BALOBA-1460 file (C-alpha; in Angstrom, 3 decimals):
// residues 88
<rec num="1" residu="m" x="0.000" y="0.000" z="0.000"/>
<rec num="2" residu="t" x="2.866" y="2.365" z="0.736"/>
<rec num="3" residu="s" x="4.361" y="2.223" z="-2.741"/>
<rec num="4" residu="s" x="0.904" y="2.519" z="-4.327"/>
<rec num="5" residu="l" x="0.056" y="5.556" z="-2.222"/>
<rec num="6" residu="c" x="3.332" y="7.178" z="-3.218"/>
<rec num="7" residu="q" x="2.550" y="6.487" z="-6.869"/>
<rec num="8" residu="f" x="-0.760" y="8.380" z="-6.558"/>
<rec num="9" residu="g" x="1.044" y="11.540" z="-5.524"/>
<rec num="10" residu="g" x="4.826" y="11.310" z="-5.424"/>
<rec num="11" residu="s" x="7.379" y="8.560" z="-5.915"/>
<rec num="12" residu="f" x="8.736" y="5.404" z="-4.313"/>
<rec num="13" residu="h" x="12.368" y="4.255" z="-4.507"/>
<rec num="14" residu="l" x="13.775" y="0.947" z="-3.279"/>
<rec num="15" residu="l" x="17.504" y="0.149" z="-3.391"/>
<rec num="16" residu="s" x="19.026" y="-3.135" z="-2.328"/>
<rec num="17" residu="g" x="22.549" y="-4.208" z="-3.110"/>
<rec num="18" residu="r" x="23.016" y="-3.899" z="-6.857"/>
<rec num="19" residu="s" x="19.374" y="-3.383" z="-7.874"/>
<rec num="20" residu="a" x="16.922" y="-0.528" z="-7.565"/>
<rec num="21" residu="v" x="13.426" y="0.428" z="-8.657"/>
<rec num="22" residu="r" x="11.755" y="3.849" z="-8.922"/>
<rec num="23" residu="l" x="7.950" y="4.036" z="-9.138"/>
<rec num="24" residu="v" x="6.329" y="7.249" z="-10.350"/>
<rec num="25" residu="g" x="2.680" y="7.093" z="-11.364"/>
<rec num="26" residu="e" x="2.221" y="4.000" z="-13.532"/>
<rec num="27" residu="k" x="5.884" y="3.989" z="-14.585"/>
<rec num="28" residu="a" x="8.488" y="1.667" z="-13.053"/>
<rec num="29" residu="d" x="12.194" y="2.178" z="-13.773"/>
<rec num="30" residu="f" x="14.633" y="-0.584" z="-12.823"/>
<rec num="31" residu="f" x="18.336" y="0.172" z="-12.658"/>
<rec num="32" residu="e" x="21.625" y="-1.011" z="-11.239"/>
<rec num="33" residu="c" x="23.177" y="0.638" z="-8.223"/>
<rec num="34" residu="s" x="25.791" y="-0.016" z="-5.595"/>
<rec num="35" residu="y" x="24.306" y="0.172" z="-2.117"/>
<rec num="36" residu="d" x="25.386" y="-1.780" z="0.928"/>
<rec num="37" residu="g" x="22.058" y="-2.673" z="2.528"/>
<rec num="38" residu="v" x="18.500" y="-1.604" z="1.788"/>
<rec num="39" residu="a" x="17.164" y="1.935" z="1.368"/>
<rec num="40" residu="i" x="13.586" y="3.074" z="0.876"/>
<rec num="41" residu="r" x="12.639" y="6.597" z="-0.150"/>
<rec num="42" residu="l" x="9.024" y="7.721" z="0.037"/>
<rec num="43" residu="e" x="8.092" y="11.023" z="-1.541"/>
<rec num="44" residu="l" x="4.525" y="12.184" z="-1.076"/>
<rec num="45" residu="d" x="3.041" y="15.360" z="-2.517"/>
<rec num="46" residu="t" x="-0.078" y="15.642" z="-0.382"/>
<rec num="47" residu="s" x="-1.565" y="18.326" z="-2.632"/>
<rec num="48" residu="r" x="-1.789" y="15.736" z="-5.449"/>
<rec num="49" residu="i" x="-3.539" y="13.036" z="-3.447"/>
<rec num="50" residu="r" x="-7.302" y="12.765" z="-3.214"/>
<rec num="51" residu="a" x="-8.802" y="12.413" z="0.235"/>
<rec num="52" residu="l" x="-6.543" y="9.969" z="2.066"/>
<rec num="53" residu="n" x="-9.321" y="7.546" z="3.050"/>
<rec num="54" residu="e" x="-10.548" y="7.298" z="-0.556"/>
<rec num="55" residu="s" x="-7.033" y="6.607" z="-1.835"/>
<rec num="56" residu="l" x="-6.360" y="3.942" z="0.805"/>
<rec num="57" residu="e" x="-9.682" y="2.231" z="0.132"/>
<rec num="58" residu="e" x="-9.043" y="2.176" z="-3.625"/>
<rec num="59" residu="i" x="-5.545" y="0.753" z="-3.122"/>
<rec num="60" residu="r" x="-6.836" y="-1.883" z="-0.679"/>
<rec num="61" residu="k" x="-9.544" y="-3.010" z="-3.111"/>
<rec num="62" residu="r" x="-7.020" y="-3.276" z="-5.953"/>
<rec num="63" residu="g" x="-4.707" y="-5.326" z="-3.743"/>
<rec num="64" residu="e" x="-7.518" y="-7.637" z="-2.626"/>
<rec num="65" residu="k" x="-8.496" y="-8.198" z="-6.278"/>
<rec num="66" residu="m" x="-4.917" y="-9.037" z="-7.231"/>
<rec num="67" residu="a" x="-4.585" y="-11.354" z="-4.224"/>
<rec num="68" residu="t" x="-7.755" y="-13.199" z="-5.241"/>
<rec num="69" residu="e" x="-6.490" y="-13.602" z="-8.808"/>
<rec num="70" residu="l" x="-3.080" y="-14.862" z="-7.627"/>
<rec num="71" residu="g" x="-4.385" y="-17.157" z="-4.896"/>
<rec num="72" residu="t" x="-4.677" y="-20.898" z="-5.361"/>
<rec num="73" residu="g" x="-7.000" y="-23.436" z="-3.839"/>
<rec num="74" residu="d" x="-4.382" y="-24.073" z="-1.147"/>
<rec num="75" residu="t" x="-3.634" y="-20.452" z="-0.374"/>
<rec num="76" residu="e" x="-5.836" y="-17.512" z="0.479"/>
<rec num="77" residu="l" x="-4.120" y="-14.189" z="-0.121"/>
<rec num="78" residu="t" x="-5.574" y="-11.044" z="1.453"/>
<rec num="79" residu="a" x="-4.409" y="-7.540" z="2.235"/>
<rec num="80" residu="s" x="-2.319" y="-7.372" z="5.374"/>
<rec num="81" residu="k" x="-4.062" y="-6.631" z="8.638"/>
<rec num="82" residu="m" x="-2.299" y="-3.256" z="8.813"/>
<rec num="83" residu="s" x="-3.417" y="-2.385" z="5.264"/>
<rec num="84" residu="r" x="-7.014" y="-3.197" z="6.115"/>
<rec num="85" residu="m" x="-6.765" y="-1.123" z="9.309"/>
<rec num="86" residu="l" x="-5.335" y="1.870" z="7.424"/>
<rec num="87" residu="s" x="-8.241" y="1.918" z="5.006"/>
<rec num="88" residu="k" x="-10.818" y="2.250" z="7.818"/>
């Protein structure tokens, strides 16, 4: 949910070892880097985000839909407890 929220109004960067990803809107850029450890950068422009509750609810519903599509008969995937709590 964090990376999705950042994509609605800002950007999300994740670096780990020799790999990195930058998410801005619907665009994902993957690139090589040299970083000892893991770094996460969250950039949020609150003026570009709709009402927070609406955004969280939309992201949660999208995640639940994806989890249902990816789940198997043996596994039930759902949004994390914290994600569900945030959307309320």
